[in-house]
KOLSEDREN-169535 format. One line per 8 residues: their letters; for each residue x, y, z of C-alpha. Coordinates in steps of 0.001 Angstrom, whole numbers. Example, Ala and Ser with C-alpha at 12.3 -4.5 7.8 and 13.67 -1.06 7.14 Angstrom:
! residues 2
as	12300:-4500:7800; 13670:-1060:7140
! end
This chain:
! residues 104
mrqelpgv	-13906:4826:2277; -11981:7480:-1183; -15155:10073:112; -14217:10176:3482; -10176:10292:2512; -9389:11697:-555; -5841:12676:-35; -5347:9151:732
fcpkgypr	-6658:7067:-1642; -6190:8725:-5262; -8630:9956:-7638; -6202:8347:-10178; -5391:5729:-8935; -1794:6428:-7918; -1831:5223:-4462; 394:8042:-2276
plavgiht	2874:7015:326; 693:6634:4218; 2308:8560:6762; 4150:6215:8771; 832:5105:11991; -2068:6748:9832; -4581:4498:11265; -4916:6177:14122
avmkrtgw	-5702:9521:12028; -8022:7740:10820; -9648:6585:13607; -9963:9924:14946; -11170:11361:11677; -14329:8947:10706; -15175:7580:14028; -13842:4029:11852
plkevrki	-13115:715:14730; -9674:-241:14661; -10252:-3525:13229; -11868:-1948:10227; -9193:619:9632; -6798:-1975:10011; -8183:-4324:7084; -9050:-1562:4521
lgkhccsf	-5625:-77:4967; -3478:-3284:4885; -4670:-4550:1819; -4086:-1116:924; -738:-968:1773; -177:-4950:662; -1554:-3415:-3549; 917:-3594:-6134
aylkavar	124:-434:-6841; 879:1180:-3449; 4380:-1070:-3502; 5441:246:-5645; 5402:3867:-4634; 7077:3578:-1422; 9700:1235:-3388; 10133:4365:-5540
khgerhdl	13663:6181:-4675; 12379:9862:-3371; 8904:8963:-2056; 7308:10901:-33; 5204:10129:2627; 1739:11797:2910; -887:12622:5842; -4908:12345:5194
dgnpvgpv	-5232:15683:3282; -2412:14722:929; 417:16793:2477; 3763:15021:2074; 5178:15182:6022; 8414:13498:5224; 10555:11138:2659; 10132:6782:2625
sdedrqya	13123:5774:4858; 15484:3171:2635; 14547:529:5060; 11078:575:4019; 11872:780:474; 13897:-2340:319; 10597:-3394:1868; 8831:-2530:-319
serlaarv	11125:-3720:-3800; 11460:-7113:-1902; 7970:-7757:-1555; 7425:-6822:-5384; 9868:-8647:-6397; 9431:-11512:-4647; 5498:-11366:-5906; 6842:-11071:-9508
rsskqgak	8756:-14586:-8750; 5861:-15927:-7054; 2827:-14498:-10101; 6122:-16347:-13136; 6440:-19853:-10781; 2635:-20015:-11150; 2410:-19426:-14724; 5217:-22257:-15226
rpqneask	3035:-24606:-14123; 877:-26776:-16386; -2941:-26498:-16355; -3892:-29197:-14629; -1151:-28690:-11425; -2646:-24828:-10790; -6188:-25542:-10575; -5351:-28432:-7342
! end
């Protein structure tokens, strides 16, 4: 997918916030079915690095070619920040459990 959509998946691993509704543009460009596109984008957009990119102040959303198409909304930035905080809390709680409980 990186080859077909270089603007979506940055080469250095620094994700860009994607345009809202980009899944339809991905389907048009690639011909991939909706189920596959949602699976791939869902995994990408739930990554820690992507959430950090969305949570950043003054962030811009990007199209399939990597061009800015508008700012990340305050609501989306807040949601990403909350998801990141929840992940950090969850990972800290998991680290505090004794080893024998963590494997259950």
